[in-house]
C-alpha positions in Angstrom: 101.6 166.8 23.0 101.0 164.2 25.5 103.8 165.7 27.6 102.2 169.0 27.6 99.1 167.8 28.5 100.1 165.7 31.4 102.3 168.6 32.8 99.1 171.2 32.6 96.5 168.7 34.3 99.1 168.1 37.2 100.2 171.6 37.7 96.4 173.2 37.7 96.0 170.4 40.1 98.6 171.5 42.3 97.5 175.1 41.9 94.0 174.4 43.1 95.4 172.2 46.1 97.9 174.7 47.4 95.1 177.1 47.1 93.2 175.0 49.5 96.2 174.2 51.6 96.8 178.3 51.7 93.6 179.3 53.1 93.4 176.5 55.7 96.9 177.5 56.9 96.9 181.1 56.8 93.5 182.5 57.6 93.0 182.6 61.2 90.9 184.7 63.1 90.0 185.0 67.2 87.1 183.2 68.4 84.3 185.3 69.6 83.3 185.3 72.8 80.5 182.7 73.6 77.0 183.6 75.0 77.3 182.5 78.2 80.2 184.8 78.4 78.5 187.4 77.0 75.6 186.9 79.3 77.9 187.4 82.3 79.2 190.4 80.9 75.7 191.8 80.9 75.0 190.6 84.5 77.8 192.7 85.6 76.9 196.0 83.9 73.1 196.6 85.8 70.3 194.7 87.0 67.7 197.7 85.8 65.6 197.4 82.7 64.9 200.5 80.6 61.8 200.8 78.6 62.1 201.2 75.4 59.9 204.0 73.7 56.6 202.7 71.8 57.0 202.5 67.9 55.2 204.8 65.8 52.8 203.0 63.3 54.6 202.7 60.1 58.2 203.1 61.2 60.5 200.3 61.7 61.3 200.2 65.4 64.6 201.7 66.8 67.4 198.6 67.2 69.3 198.9 70.3 71.9 196.6 72.0 71.3 197.5 75.8 73.9 196.2 78.0 71.4 195.3 81.0 70.2 192.4 82.6 67.1 191.0 81.3 64.1 190.7 83.5 63.7 187.5 83.4 65.1 184.3 81.2 63.2 180.9 80.7 65.3 177.6 80.2 63.9 175.1 77.4 64.6 172.5 75.2 64.1 173.9 71.6 64.5 171.3 68.9 68.1 170.0 69.3 69.6 172.2 71.7 68.9 173.6 75.5 67.7 177.2 74.5 67.5 180.4 77.1 65.0 182.9 76.3 65.3 186.3 77.5 62.5 189.2 78.2 64.3 191.2 75.8 63.2 190.6 72.1 61.5 187.1 73.6 65.2 186.3 72.0 67.6 183.2 72.5 70.2 184.6 74.8 72.0 181.2 74.8 71.4 177.9 72.6 73.5 174.8 73.3 73.6 172.2 70.5 74.1 168.7 71.1 77.3 168.2 69.2 79.1 164.6 69.0 82.2 165.8 70.7 80.1 168.0 73.3 77.8 171.1 73.3 78.3 173.9 70.9 77.2 177.6 71.8 75.5 179.0 68.5 74.5 182.2 70.4 77.5 184.3 69.5 75.7 187.6 71.0 73.2 187.4 74.4 72.3 191.1 73.4 70.3 191.1 70.9 70.1 187.7 70.9 69.1 185.0 68.1 65.4 185.7 66.5 65.0 188.7 68.4 61.9 190.5 67.9 62.1 194.3 68.3 58.6 196.0 69.3 60.1 199.0 71.6 59.1 196.9 74.4 59.9 193.9 76.4 58.0 190.9 76.5 56.6 189.0 79.5 55.6 185.7 80.6 52.2 184.9 80.4 50.4 183.8 83.6 51.2 179.9 84.3 49.4 177.7 82.4 47.8 180.1 79.9 49.7 179.1 76.9 52.3 176.9 76.2 56.1 177.2 78.1 57.5 178.6 75.0 55.2 181.6 74.9 55.8 185.4 75.7 53.6 188.5 75.5 54.4 192.0 74.8 51.8 195.2 75.6 51.7 197.1 72.3 50.6 201.0 71.9 46.7 201.3 71.7 46.1 198.1 74.2 47.3 195.8 71.2 48.8 192.6 72.4 51.6 190.7 71.1 52.3 186.8 71.6 55.4 184.8 70.4 55.2 181.6 70.5 58.2 178.7 69.4 56.2 176.3 67.9 58.0 172.5 67.7 58.1 170.8 64.3 59.1 167.5 63.2 61.2 165.0 61.0 59.5 166.6 58.1 57.7 169.9 59.3 59.8 172.8 60.3 59.2 174.2 63.6 57.7 178.0 63.5 57.8 181.0 65.2 54.4 182.2 65.3 53.6 186.0 66.2 49.9 186.9 66.8 48.5 190.5 67.4 45.2 190.6 69.4 43.2 193.6 69.3 40.5 193.7 72.5 39.3 197.1 71.7 35.8 198.1 69.6 37.3 199.5 66.5 39.8 198.4 64.2 43.4 199.0 64.5 46.7 199.2 62.5 49.8 197.2 63.8 53.1 198.6 64.6 55.8 197.8 62.7 58.2 195.2 64.1 61.3 193.2 63.2 63.0 190.1 63.3 66.8 189.3 63.4 69.0 186.8 62.8 73.0 187.2 64.2 75.4 188.6 64.7 77.0 185.8 63.8 76.7 182.1 64.7 78.6 179.8 66.9 80.5 176.7 65.5 82.6 174.0 67.4 85.7 174.3 69.1 87.9 172.9 66.1 86.1 175.0 63.2 86.3 178.7 65.5 89.7 179.2 63.8 88.3 179.7 60.6 84.5 180.7 61.4 85.2 184.1 60.8 85.6 183.3 57.1 82.9 180.9 56.7 80.4 183.4 58.4 77.8 184.8 55.7 74.1 186.2 55.3 72.8 183.6 52.3 69.2 183.2 50.9 67.8 180.9 48.5 65.9 182.9 45.5 62.4 181.4 44.3 62.4 179.7 41.0 59.6 179.9 38.5 57.9 177.5 38.9 58.3 177.3 42.5 61.0 174.7 43.2 64.1 174.4 45.6 66.5 175.0 42.2 66.5 179.0 42.9 70.1 180.1 43.3 72.0 180.6 46.6 73.5 184.2 47.0 75.4 185.2 49.7 74.1 189.0 50.5 76.0 191.8 51.0 75.6 194.8 53.7 72.6 196.8 52.8 68.8 196.6 51.9 67.9 193.4 49.6 65.8 193.1 46.6 63.8 190.2 45.6 61.9 187.4 46.6 63.4 184.5 48.8 62.6 180.6 49.9 64.5 181.0 52.9 67.0 183.4 54.5 69.8 182.7 57.0 73.1 183.4 58.5 74.7 180.1 58.4 78.3 179.0 58.9 80.3 175.9 57.8 78.4 173.3 60.2 75.1 175.5 61.2 72.3 177.4 60.0 69.8 179.6 61.3 67.0 180.3 58.7 64.1 181.4 58.8 61.6 181.2 55.8 58.9 184.1 55.9 56.3 184.4 53.4 57.7 187.2 50.6 53.9 189.1 51.0 54.6 189.9 54.8 58.0 191.1 54.4 58.2 195.4 53.9 61.9 195.6 54.6 65.0 192.9 54.1 68.3 194.6 55.6 71.6 193.0 56.3 73.1 195.9 58.9 76.4 193.8 59.6 78.1 191.1 58.3 76.8 188.0 59.4 73.3 190.0 60.5 70.0 189.5 59.0 67.5 192.3 60.1 63.4 191.3 58.5 61.1 194.0 58.7 57.5 192.8 58.4 54.7 194.8 57.0 51.5 196.4 58.8 48.1 194.9 58.9 45.1 196.1 60.1 43.4 194.1 63.1 39.7 193.9 63.1 37.7 194.6 66.2 38.1 192.0 68.8 40.3 190.4 66.3 43.7 188.9 65.6 46.0 188.7 62.9 49.0 186.3 62.9 52.3 185.7 61.1 53.5 181.7 61.2 57.4 182.2 60.1 59.0 178.6 60.0 62.7 178.3 60.9 65.6 176.1 61.5 68.5 176.0 63.9 71.1 173.3 64.0 73.5 171.5 62.0 73.5 171.5 58.1 73.1 167.9 57.8 72.5 167.4 53.8 69.9 164.2 54.3 68.3 166.1 57.3 67.6 169.2 55.5 66.3 167.5 52.7 63.3 166.2 54.5 62.1 169.3 54.6 61.8 169.6 50.8 62.3 173.7 51.3 65.6 174.0 50.0 67.5 174.3 53.0 70.2 171.7 52.0 71.3 174.1 49.5 73.0 176.0 52.4 75.6 173.0 52.2 78.8 174.7 50.2 79.5 171.3 48.0 81.8 173.4 45.7 82.2 174.4 42.1 81.3 170.9 41.0 78.2 170.6 43.1 75.5 168.5 41.3 78.3 165.9 41.1 79.3 166.2 45.1 75.4 166.2 45.7 75.3 162.7 43.7 78.7 161.5 45.9 77.2 162.5 49.2 73.8 160.3 48.3 75.9 157.5 47.0 77.7 158.3 50.9 74.7 158.0 52.7 73.7 154.7 50.9 77.3 153.2 51.5 77.2 154.5 55.1 73.5 152.4 55.6 75.3 149.0 54.6 78.4 149.9 56.6 77.4 152.0 59.4 80.7 153.5 60.1 81.6 156.8 57.6 85.0 155.8 57.4 84.0 152.2 55.6 81.4 154.0 53.6 84.3 156.2 51.9 86.6 152.9 51.0 83.5 151.6 49.6 82.7 154.8 47.8 86.2 154.9 46.3 85.9 151.1 45.1 82.6 151.9 43.3 84.0 154.6 41.6 86.9 152.6 40.9 84.8 149.9 39.5 83.1 152.4 37.2 86.4 154.0 35.9 87.7 150.3 35.7 87.5 150.3 31.7 89.5 153.6 31.2 92.1 152.5 34.1 92.7 149.5 32.1 92.9 151.2 28.5 95.3 153.9 30.6 97.8 150.8 31.7 97.6 149.6 27.7 98.3 152.8 26.6 101.2 152.8 28.9 102.8 149.3 28.2 102.6 150.7 24.6 104.2 153.7 24.9 107.3 152.0 27.1 107.7 149.7 24.3 107.8 152.6 21.7 110.8 154.7 24.3 113.7 153.4 22.3 112.5 154.5 19.3 111.3 157.8 20.6 114.6 158.5 21.9 116.0 157.9 18.2 113.6 160.4 16.7 114.8 163.0 19.5 118.3 162.5 18.8 117.6 162.7 15.0 115.3 165.4 15.0 116.7 167.5 17.8 116.7 170.9 16.1 113.7 170.4 14.6 110.6 170.4 16.7 107.9 170.7 14.5 109.5 167.5 12.3 109.8 165.7 15.7 106.4 166.1 16.6 105.2 164.8 13.0 107.0 161.8 12.9 106.2 161.1 16.9 102.6 161.4 15.9 103.0 159.4 13.0 105.3 156.8 14.9 102.4 156.3 17.4 99.5 156.1 14.6 101.3 153.4 13.1 101.7 151.6 16.1 98.5 152.1 17.6 99.6 154.2 20.6 97.6 156.9 21.7 99.7 159.3 23.8 96.4 161.2 25.2 94.8 157.6 26.8 96.4 157.9 29.5 95.4 161.1 30.7 91.2 160.5 30.4 91.1 158.9 33.7 93.1 161.5 35.5 90.8 164.2 33.5 87.8 162.2 35.0 89.2 162.0 38.8 89.7 165.8 39.3 86.4 166.7 39.5 85.4 163.8 41.3 88.3 164.7 43.7 87.2 168.2 44.1 83.2 167.0 44.2 84.3 164.6 47.2 86.3 167.2 48.8 83.2 169.7 48.7 81.2 166.7 50.5 83.7 165.4 52.6 84.9 169.1 53.8 81.4 170.6 54.6 79.3 167.2 55.3 78.3 167.7 59.1 78.2 163.6 59.3 81.1 163.7 59.1 82.2 165.6 62.0 83.2 163.7 65.1 82.8 160.6 63.2 85.4 157.9 64.0 86.7 155.0 61.7 89.5 153.0 63.7 91.8 153.1 66.1 93.4 156.8 66.0 90.9 158.2 63.6 88.2 159.7 65.6 86.9 162.6 63.4 87.1 162.1 59.4 86.3 166.1 59.1 89.8 166.7 60.6 93.1 166.1 59.6 95.1 162.7 60.7 96.4 164.0 64.0 99.5 161.5 63.5 99.9 161.9 59.8 99.8 158.2 58.8 97.3 158.2 56.1 98.7 160.9 53.8 102.6 159.1 54.5 101.0 155.8 53.3 99.5 157.8 50.5 102.5 159.3 49.5 104.4 155.8 49.4 101.7 154.5 47.1 101.8 157.0 44.6 105.6 156.3 44.9 105.3 153.2 44.1 102.7 153.6 41.5 104.9 156.2 39.7 107.6 153.5 39.4 105.2 151.0 38.2 104.2 153.0 35.6 105.0 155.0 32.4 109.0 156.3 32.0 108.8 159.7 30.8 112.0 160.3 28.0 112.3 163.9 29.1 114.4 164.5 32.4 112.8 167.5 33.3 109.7 166.0 33.4 111.1 162.5 35.2 111.8 164.8 37.8 108.7 166.3 38.2 106.8 163.0 38.3 109.3 162.0 40.8 108.8 164.1 43.3 104.9 164.5 43.0 104.3 162.1 45.7 106.5 164.6 47.9 104.2 167.3 47.1 101.0 165.4 47.5 102.2 163.9 50.9 102.5 167.7 51.8 99.4 169.4 50.7 97.2 166.7 52.0 98.6 166.6 55.8 96.2 169.2 56.6 93.5 168.3 54.8 90.4 165.9 56.5 91.3 162.4 57.1 88.0 161.4 55.4 89.5 162.8 52.2 93.0 161.6 52.3 91.2 158.1 53.4 89.3 158.5 50.0 92.3 159.3 48.0 94.4 156.5 49.7 92.2 153.8 49.2 92.1 154.8 44.9 95.8 154.9 44.7 95.8 151.2 46.6 93.2 150.2 44.4 95.1 151.5 41.3 98.3 150.2 42.2 96.8 146.8 42.6 95.4 146.8 39.4 98.5 148.0 37.9 100.5 145.4 39.5 97.8 142.7 38.5 97.6 143.5 34.4 101.5 144.8 33.9 102.8 141.7 33.1 99.9 141.0 30.6 100.0 144.1 28.8 103.9 144.0 28.8 103.6 140.5 26.8 100.9 141.4 24.5 102.7 144.6 23.3 
């Protein structure tokens, strides 16, 4: 029973790790052109801006991707990046985010751009000093005037896009339909560009009852979308472009193509010489879990923490606490690993005690295997009776392994997708804990420690299983070569701590048995 369980656990572990390695290695796509390249292509095409037809009341305006030069562009600092706003849709044709390793272009397509507003006509810059630098106006049918303004936020309050329509006439008028779009696509770091295509998605957080941030995060497929959402976004592994419109304001939610979101807003009636406005909170930047949590809007749920998400969330918060003590993410991982080892210490001691008891029983087990070689059921019964009489539990050594597997995958999700580890150095050659070890030092040392640990552990009587355990360090080393160095550092620290504990208590348990 103990052999089969160990074998099943080990093989399951290999399958999961093999899947992660295969996906990382083989799913490769070409990186899309950056926004500046797209803007240069636009500049070569034409210098004339055609006028779009006016939108008819009650119908969404036609969506176009005109390869023409914008009438003007406005450069400004917007949140955590440098933005270029163009006349067509008052959209972001470029947004260069300040990355630890250099600026990252988040706008993949300069036309239509990010946060583009389609009202059937281009926007104009207002008179100098009339509004804030990030305010833009458009003339609508029947004398209506639309103002689009990017309003800054704070560390705890999201910035917002404010859309207001003024009616200077003496009679009530209905606003035309207008849209707001995200995508197509979203840029990322140079190191992650190779796998960005598989990470891109349109996501949404459903509204929970009672209202909270614990709704369900959905990956939206192409087509019209039904339901009410707390936020809607286009995101990838490290970055997020999200909007939080009031559900009551939306007439239509559509995913026209992968990694693109199109929102159509309901019409309103503007009173004579009055105004109506929409305030749409938004977020554009990195997916730092703690940073997103500060807004209390559930945006942190966009961080993909994997199957054991609740455990990964706890591990990530603990990692942040360790970082506050060490001010270094590498040492924070080591400190967190030692804390986990401390929590598992009683089970670890029980494992070593069980291994010592099983080593003592190996001669008797071998004799039973020879005596009942042709009676497997009788052999199993006799072995169970031997274990019971000697007080040895063959399953006792598996419990810490079973606990470590969900912890491992939880930390994989946390370390693989935590923006804070991107570009975070540890020591010497480890300059990015989210990337593989460039010289493979950590996985090789980890494999050596696993080999030493196996030599010190329980010797399996079955030759086939003994060979499998002998090759396990080599298999783990191979699978860890491409994994993030932060994750390898966790497993290396875990193996080192386990080996030291095993060496310290080996003689004690051997003497006790």
